N, C-alpha and C positions, 0 to 999 in steps of 0.2 A: 475566808479561804484564799490561799495564795493561788494566783494564776500566772503562768508564764506570759511574757510579753507577746501580744497577738500581732503577728505580721499579716499583711494582706497576702492571700494565697498567690504564689507565683504560678503563672500559666506557662506551660511548655510552648516555646515558639521555635519550631523547626528542630527541636532536640529529640533524640531517641530517649525514651524513659530508661533511666538506669535503675537497676534493682540493687537495693542496699539491705544487707542483713546486719542486725545487731545481735551478736551471738554471745550468750551467757553460758559459760563453761566452767564457772567457779562458784564461790560462795555468794550468798544473797546480797552482800553489800555492794557488789559490782553493778547491780541494777541501777543504783542511784548515780553512778558515774557515767552512764551511757544514755539513759532514758531522756535526760534534758535535750540532748542532740536529736534523738529519735523523734521526740514530740515536735520540735521545730522543723525538721526536715520533712515531716509528714504533711506540712502545709505547702510544700514546694512540688508542683506537679511534674517537675522534671525527674522526680525520684519516686520509686515505689518502695516503701519501707516495710520490712518484716522484722518481727522479734522472733528469734529462734532460741529456745532454752531447753535445758536438759531435765528440768523438773517442773511440776505443776505449780509449786510455790513461787518459782521465779516468774512464771507466766502470770500468775494471779497478781503479784506485786506490780509487774509491768503494765498489766491491764488497768489496775487501779490508778497508777500514775498517769497513764494516757488519758483515762476518762476525766480525772480531776483537773488536768491541765489542758483539756480541749484539743487533743490530737485529732487530726482530720481523717487520715486514712492510714491505718496500721494493721497489718496482719500478724497473727500470733500462731506460732507453730511449735508443737512439742516434738523434739527430736528423740531418737533412741527407739527402743523396743523391748520385748520381753527378755532378750538375752542380756542387754545392758542393765535392765532392772534387776536381774538375778545377780549380776556381777556387783552391783551397788549394794544389794542386801548382804552379800558375803563380805564385802569390804567394810560395811558398817558406816559409811560416810553419809552425810546429809545430801551430798551431790555425788554423781557418778565419778569414778576415777577419770582423770582428764584424757589419758591416751585412748582407752576404750571408747570414751565419749566422742572423741575426734573421729575415730574410725567409724562409729555409728552414724555420725552426722555428715561425713565427708561428701557423699553423693548429693545430699540436699544442698550443702553449702557451695558446691561447684556451680550451681546455677545462678550465682550472684556476681554482679560487677564489682561490688565492694563489700567488705566485711569490716564492721566496727567492733573492736574488742577492748575491754579494759585490762586484759592480761596478755601474756606473751607466748604461752605454750601453744596457742592456736596458730602461730607462725609455722608450726610443723606441717600445716596443710599445704604449704608451698612444695614440700617434698612429696606430697600425695597428689600432685597434678594440678594444683591451683596456682599455676605460675603467672597467669595473666590477671588474676584477681587483685584488686587494690586493697591493701590492708591499712586500716586507720586505727590509731591507738589513742584512747582517751585518758590513759593513766587511771589509777584508782587511789586517790589520796595525793597530798602534796607535802609529804614529810621530808625528812632529812637523810634517812638511812640509805646506804649504798644500794640496797635492793631496788629502790625506786629509780635507779640509774643503771638498770640492767643493760648489758652490752647488746642484747637482742633488740633493743629499741631501734637500733640503727637499721634493722631490716624492714621497718615499716615504711610505707610510701608517704604517710602523712601522720603527724603527731600533734595533738592538742595539749597545750600547756596552761597551767594555772597562773603563772606569773614569772617575774624576772629571775627569781632564784632557780627555777627549773631550766629556764632558757639558757642562762649563763653556764650552769654546770653541765648541761647536756652538750652545749657547743664546745666547752672545754674538753669534754671527754669524747668528742667525735660521734655522738649519738644521733644528732640531727644535722640537717644541712639547709641552707637558705632555699626558700621556695617550697619546702616540704614540712613546714611546721607553722603553727600560729599560736600566739599567746592570747587566750580568750577569757581567762578568769576561771572560776570554779563553779561549774554548772550545778553541782549538788545543792548549792545555796538557793538556786532558783526553785528547787522542788520543796525545800524545807522552810523558806522564808515565810514568816507570819503564822506558822503553825505552832500553837501553844502546846506544851507538854501536858500529859494527864497528871492529875493530882495523885501523888504516890503515898504521901504520908499524912496522918491525921494531925500531927503536931508541926507547927511552922518553926523549924530549926534550919540553920544553914545546911545545905546539901553538899556532900562530898561525893564526887564521881571517882570510883576506883576502876581504872581501865587498863589492866595488865595486857601485855602483848602475848602472842602465841608462841614465839620462838623460845625453845627450851634454853638456848644459850643466853638470851637477853632478857627474858621475862622475869618479873619479880614474883609471879604466882607460885612456882614450885616451892620456893624456900620461905616465902613471906605471906602468901595469900590468905590462908585460913587464919593465921595468927592476926592479921590485920582486921579481918571481919570480927574475930572474937574480941579484940580490944574495943572496937566501936560498939559491939553489942553490950559491953559492960560499962559504957560511958554514954550518957544521954545528951551530950552537948551538940551532937550533929546527927542528921539523918545520913545514911550511907546507901548509895547505889553501887552495886557491884556489877559491872558490865564489861567482861573481858572482850578482847577482839574475837569476832565470831569464829575464827579458825581455831581458837584454843580448844573448844569442845565441839568441833565439827563432827567427830565420830560419835554415833548414837550410843554405843556401849560405854565409851569413856564419859560421855555427858551424863548418862543415867547413873553411873558409879559415883560421879562427883555430886550429883543431886542428892544421893543417899548420904554422902558425907556431910553435906551442908544442911541436912534436915533439922539439925539442932537450932538453926536460926529462923526456921519457918514462922514461929510465932512472935518474933521480935518486930514490934511496930515501927522501929526506925531503921530497919535493914531491908533493902529490896535487892534481890539477886536475880539476874537475867543472864543465862549462859548461852544465849544465841537466838533470841526471838527477833522478829522484824523490828521491834522497838529498839534493839541494840544497834541498829545500823542507820536509823533515820534521823539522828541528831537530837531526838527529844530529850535524852539524858544530858547531853552537852548544854542544851538550852536551860534545863531545869537546875543544873548544879551551880553552886557558889564557888567550889574549889575543885581543881583537877588533881588527882593523885594517880601517877602512872609511871611508866618506864620509857619505852622507846616508840610507842605507837604514833602514827601520823595523825591520829584523831585529836591529838593535843591542839593541832592547828584549827580544827573545827570548833574547839572550845575557846581558844584565845583570840579568835576573830572578834570577839567581844572581850577585851582584856579583863582577866580575873586572876586570883591567886592560883598558883600551881606549886606542886612539889613532886620530886622525882626520886625513884628508888633504884640505886645502882647495886644490883645483885651479882654483878660479874666483874667487879674491880676494874672498870673502864678507865683508861687514860683519856678522858673525854675533853679536857680543856683545849680549845683551838681546833678540835676535830669537827669538820662540817657535818658529819653523820650524827653528831650530838648537839647541834646548834640549839635545839629546843631546851636543853638542860640549862641554858642561860636565862630561862623564863621563870625560874623559881629555885629554891634551895634543893640541893641533891643530898640524899642520905644513903649510907650503905647498910643501914639497919632499920628494921621496922619497930624497934623498941620505942615505946612512948609515942606511937604514931599519932594519937589524938592530940597530944601537946604539940607535936611537930606541925600538924595542920593548923592549929591555932596560931603558931608562930608564923607560918607562911602567910596567913591572913594579915597579921600585924605588920609584916615586913614587905607587903606586896609593892609598895611604892618604889622600892629600890630596883625592882625587876620590870616595872612598867615600861621604861624606855626601850629595853631589849625586846619586849613583847610587841610594842608598836612598830619597831623597825622590822622585826621578823614578819609580821603580818603584811606590811607594805611590800616587802620583797616576795612574799609567797603568793599573794593573791592580787592579780591585776583587776582592779574594780573600776568600772565606769557606769554611766547612767544606763547604757544599753546592757541588758542581761547577758550573762556569760553564755547561756544556751543559744541566744540569737546570734551572738558573735561567732560561736562555734559553727552553727549551721551555715552562716554566710561564708566562713572560711572553707568549710568542707565542700559546699556547693560550688564555690569558685574553683577549687582545686579539681573536682571531678568534672566540671563543665569544660575545663581546658585540657583535660586528660582524655585521650581517646577511649571510648567505651570498648568492651570486648567485642561487641558486634562489628565495630568498624576498624578495630586495630588488627594489623596483620599478625598471624600466628608467629610466635617466636621460633627462631631456628634452634632445634634441639639436636645436638650431636649424640649419636648412639655411643653408649659406653657400658662397661660391665655393670650389672645391677649391684647396687650397694644399699644396705639399709642405713637410713640416716641415724645419727646419734640423737637419742631422745633425751631431752632435758626438762625436768619439771620446774615449774615456777616456784 
């Protein structure tokens, strides 16, 4: 069983304890991108660490991670209430809508010196009175798409980066500034290293992971998804795991409708379909698979960290050559049609060597890897930043000029 690097507990010496909240206001996969830092900071007595989440599922996963990796002192708090629960039921999502969730959690979050989030919408709390709170961004994934370089990142006080690729692009786009970021590696690897995937198939065949993205504009799923499954179902050369990005079927009604459509494959012994369980976000499928089949998801980097064959589906006619948003499409053949997809997978395996140098170069620039685990490096960087930044208890209140009340422009992530 993997255990994060154990540091000697830091004892507070003349420091006021700072309260840090790890706030989960989005889908379940975000937990893996912030909990490595939470576990490590829990060992530092200068900080009091709480996990605040909007669902019991998030808290259960966070508790399991904390227990498995030996967290020392972490509190777990469920935010929200009956009104938010009713709004969530009406909306049909697995998680509450972000803006009502922020409104429900605002009073609780106001009590923290620092808030760590893997998403950006929570920055709206600054407009809700949390002007002196330190906001720390962990990012969630290390992909190439422009959405990972959102302009709102510049509003964070401190940003944790996986590697040189993110650092260079964020500096070029003015999203980070010196002294307010750290390149620390990819903490999610610390939580998943050494964990073997469950056995999914009775027959030992090469396993293909089909990982379509959720974006209607970019995803291969709407036009190709079911046809791809059907082709693999009729061909016994490979086992197939279908594990879309967790946001594709985040809506409960939409997910139930798709499960009914996919019922025809339920008895097929070499097809495994997961529309959004915890297993779809903890890298067990990426570890089990021999081949990656996808479109634009950043999860391809969690797969090619151990170089293996990939192939990509261009369902939207992208002019992708030379575009940094599609850099990962250099890691395997790109196809605009799913026709003959099983043969195309076999060809990707046979031609993998020609793409191996690009994969190796991409991995080296995406993930900064050292002997010290990323979670430890992240905790040291955040602790240093917060220790040299005045806590709210000692910082003077900011000068607030009275002005006509205006509602902030609300932007969803």
